[in-house]
C-alpha positions as CSV (number, residue, x, y, z in Angstrom):
1,M,-9.1,-59.8,-30.4
2,W,-12.0,-60.4,-28.0
3,I,-9.8,-62.7,-26.0
4,K,-7.3,-59.9,-25.4
5,N,-10.0,-57.4,-24.5
6,R,-11.6,-59.8,-22.0
7,Y,-8.7,-61.5,-20.3
8,F,-5.7,-59.1,-20.7
9,T,-5.0,-55.4,-20.0
10,R,-2.3,-52.8,-20.4
11,I,-0.7,-51.2,-17.3
12,E,2.3,-48.8,-17.3
13,G,3.4,-49.7,-20.8
14,R,3.2,-53.4,-20.3
15,D,0.8,-55.1,-22.6
16,W,-0.9,-58.5,-22.4
17,L,-1.2,-58.6,-18.6
18,F,-3.6,-61.3,-17.5
19,F,-6.1,-59.9,-15.1
20,G,-9.3,-60.5,-13.2
21,T,-11.7,-58.6,-11.0
22,D,-11.8,-59.2,-7.2
23,E,-15.4,-60.1,-6.4
24,E,-15.4,-58.4,-3.0
25,T,-13.8,-55.1,-3.8
26,Q,-14.4,-55.0,-7.6
27,H,-10.8,-54.0,-8.1
28,Q,-8.7,-55.1,-11.1
29,V,-6.1,-57.8,-10.0
30,T,-3.1,-58.8,-12.1
31,L,-0.6,-61.6,-11.7
32,F,2.7,-61.0,-10.0
33,H,5.4,-59.8,-12.5
34,V,8.2,-62.2,-11.9
35,A,10.7,-60.1,-13.9
36,S,10.4,-57.5,-11.1
37,I,12.5,-59.7,-8.8
38,P,16.1,-58.7,-9.0
39,I,18.6,-61.4,-9.9
40,Q,20.9,-62.3,-7.0
41,R,24.0,-64.1,-8.2
42,H,25.4,-66.9,-6.2
43,T,28.9,-66.0,-4.7
44,K,31.4,-68.7,-5.5
45,I,33.6,-70.0,-2.7
46,D,37.2,-69.3,-3.1
47,S,38.8,-72.5,-4.4
48,K,41.8,-72.1,-2.0
49,A,39.6,-71.7,1.1
50,N,39.2,-74.8,3.3
51,I,36.5,-75.0,5.9
52,Y,38.7,-77.2,8.1
53,E,41.6,-74.8,8.1
54,P,41.6,-72.4,11.1
55,S,43.4,-69.7,9.1
56,D,40.4,-69.6,6.7
57,E,37.8,-69.1,9.4
58,P,37.6,-65.3,9.0
59,Y,36.8,-65.8,5.2
60,F,33.8,-68.1,6.0
61,E,32.7,-65.7,8.8
62,L,32.6,-62.9,6.3
63,R,30.5,-65.0,4.0
64,V,28.0,-65.7,6.8
65,Q,27.9,-61.9,7.5
66,R,27.2,-61.0,3.9
67,K,24.6,-63.7,3.6
68,M,22.8,-62.4,6.7
69,M,22.9,-58.8,5.5
70,A,21.3,-59.8,2.1
71,K,18.0,-61.1,3.5
72,W,15.4,-59.8,5.9
73,H,15.6,-62.9,8.2
74,G,19.3,-62.6,8.4
75,R,19.0,-58.9,9.4
76,Q,16.6,-60.0,12.2
77,Q,19.2,-62.5,13.4
78,L,21.9,-59.7,13.3
79,R,19.6,-57.5,15.4
80,Y,19.1,-60.4,17.9
81,I,22.9,-60.9,18.3
82,F,23.4,-57.1,18.5
83,N,20.8,-56.8,21.3
84,R,22.0,-59.9,23.1
85,Q,25.4,-58.3,23.4
86,Q,23.8,-55.1,24.6
87,L,25.4,-53.2,21.7
88,R,28.9,-54.0,23.0
89,C,31.9,-55.9,21.7
90,P,32.6,-58.7,24.1
91,Y,36.4,-58.4,23.6
92,C,36.9,-54.7,24.4
93,N,33.5,-53.8,25.8
94,G,33.3,-50.9,23.3
95,L,30.1,-49.8,21.6
96,I,29.4,-51.4,18.2
97,D,27.8,-49.2,15.7
98,L,27.8,-48.5,12.0
99,K,30.7,-46.1,12.3
100,S,33.0,-48.6,14.1
101,G,31.8,-51.5,12.1
102,W,31.8,-55.2,13.1
103,H,32.5,-58.7,11.9
104,F,31.2,-62.1,13.1
105,H,33.2,-64.6,15.0
106,H,32.1,-68.2,15.9
107,I,32.2,-69.0,19.6
108,T,32.8,-72.6,18.7
109,Q,34.8,-72.6,15.5
110,R,33.3,-74.5,12.6
111,I,36.3,-76.8,12.4
112,H,35.4,-77.9,15.9
113,G,31.7,-78.5,15.1
114,G,30.3,-75.0,15.5
115,K,27.3,-74.0,13.5
116,D,26.3,-70.7,11.8
117,T,23.5,-70.2,14.3
118,V,22.8,-67.0,16.3
119,D,23.8,-68.9,19.5
120,N,27.2,-69.6,18.1
121,L,28.0,-66.1,16.7
122,V,29.3,-62.9,18.3
123,M,29.8,-59.5,16.8
124,L,33.3,-58.0,17.3
125,H,35.1,-54.8,16.2
126,P,37.1,-55.3,13.1
127,S,40.3,-54.4,15.0
128,V,40.0,-57.5,17.3
129,P,42.8,-59.9,16.6
130,L,41.4,-63.3,15.6
131,N,44.5,-65.4,15.5
132,G,44.2,-67.9,18.3
133,F,41.4,-66.0,19.8
134,S,38.4,-67.9,21.3
135,F,35.4,-67.3,23.5
136,T,33.6,-69.2,26.1
137,K,29.8,-69.0,25.8
138,N,29.5,-67.2,29.2
139,A,32.1,-64.5,28.2
140,A,30.4,-63.9,24.9
141,V,26.9,-63.6,26.1
142,S,26.7,-61.4,29.1
143,S,23.0,-61.3,30.1
């Protein structure tokens, strides 16, 4: 029992928490509780979707958007694209906001060697027709 009393403590109903004392501040320090990290399930790719098929490009663009929104770094990239376009859709020049919504579009499609980088992505209104639609870098980035 002396081992438990010396090396372990009880905090918020959790027993047997390994702890120590910070020498500088004399505060009790415990290990990080790994179970507090929420589980994020991996989203399977649709078996019928083909990365080399132009008609499946919107599906993969939606996957990129969801992946960006799920992480802090991705939201920073989203903010960068948003500010680079000066809050406007390069197709219709209308304001993009939470109410109007948006989706991503690759400037150079992935089937033609385009990457999922911020330099190759633009934000468009959901009403923009994507069939046969393409950008040039100069038209997409008006700075």
